[in-house]
C-alpha positions in Angstrom: 1.2 0.7 21.1 1.1 -2.8 19.6 -0.4 -3.3 16.2 -3.4 -5.6 15.8 -5.6 -6.7 12.9 -7.9 -3.9 11.8 -5.9 -1.0 13.1 -5.3 2.0 10.8 -1.7 3.1 10.4 0.2 5.4 7.9 2.4 3.7 5.3 5.2 5.5 3.4 5.8 4.0 -0.1 9.3 2.8 -1.0 10.6 3.4 -4.5 9.9 -0.3 -5.3 6.3 0.1 -4.1 5.7 3.2 -6.2 7.2 1.5 -9.3 5.0 -1.6 -8.8 1.9 0.6 -8.4 2.6 2.8 -11.4 3.4 -0.3 -13.5 0.0 -1.9 -12.8 -1.7 1.4 -13.6 0.3 1.9 -16.8 -0.3 -1.7 -17.9 -4.1 -1.1 -17.5 -4.0 2.0 -19.8 -1.7 0.4 -22.3 -3.6 -2.9 -22.4 -6.7 -1.4 -23.8 -8.8 -1.2 -20.6 -10.9 -3.6 -18.7 -13.7 -4.0 -21.3 -11.6 -6.4 -23.4 -11.2 -9.1 -20.7 -13.5 -10.8 -18.3 -12.6 -10.5 -14.6 -9.9 -8.0 -15.3 -9.5 -5.3 -12.7 -8.3 -1.9 -14.0 -5.8 -0.1 -11.7 -6.5 3.6 -12.0 -5.2 6.4 -9.9 -2.8 9.2 -9.4 0.9 8.7 -9.9 2.7 7.2 -6.8 6.1 8.3 -5.6 8.6 7.2 -3.0 7.7 8.8 0.4 4.0 9.2 -0.4 2.1 8.4 2.8 -1.2 6.6 2.6 -3.6 5.1 5.2 -3.3 1.3 5.6 -5.1 -1.4 7.6 -3.1 -4.0 9.5 -4.2 -7.4 8.1 -1.6 -9.6 9.8 0.9 -9.3 12.6 4.0 -11.5 12.1 6.6 -10.7 14.6 5.7 -9.0 17.8 9.3 -8.5 18.8 10.1 -6.5 15.6 6.4 -5.4 15.0 6.4 -6.7 11.4 3.0 -6.6 9.8 1.2 -7.1 6.5 -0.8 -4.1 5.3 -3.5 -3.3 2.8 -2.6 0.3 1.7 -5.4 2.5 0.5 -4.0 4.4 -2.6 -5.2 7.5 -4.3 -7.2 5.6 -6.9 -9.5 2.6 -7.2 -6.9 0.1 -6.1 -5.0 -1.0 -3.0 -1.4 -2.2 -2.4 -0.5 -5.2 -0.3 2.6 -4.3 1.7 4.1 -7.5 3.3 6.3 -7.9 6.3 6.8 -4.2 6.9 8.4 -2.8 10.1 7.5 0.3 12.1 9.7 3.3 11.3 10.0 6.7 9.7 11.7 5.9 6.4 10.2 4.9 3.1 8.8 1.3 3.1 7.7 1.4 6.8 4.6 2.2 8.7 3.9 4.6 11.6 1.0 5.4 14.0 -1.0 8.4 12.8 -0.6 11.6 14.8 -3.4 12.4 17.2 -5.3 15.6 16.2 
């Protein structure tokens, strides 16, 4: 199958992804919350770890030969993660088609 804009895939977080997500969430809590700043979006959610799998929407297809895409990853919280230039695969930091059930 070829990815196209709007398709749902599964994304496996890399260690760097998880660290970035947890940092944003920690910064929100340590920064005193959203009520102190206008336009500030609080990142709140459960702790993310390498290998966690989340649904993601394909927002751009870059290279059809390598199937490199940009994704908006739906996290377990009120925020999302922008995963750029990610390849299809089975290891952390890649995306895969969901199994049919």
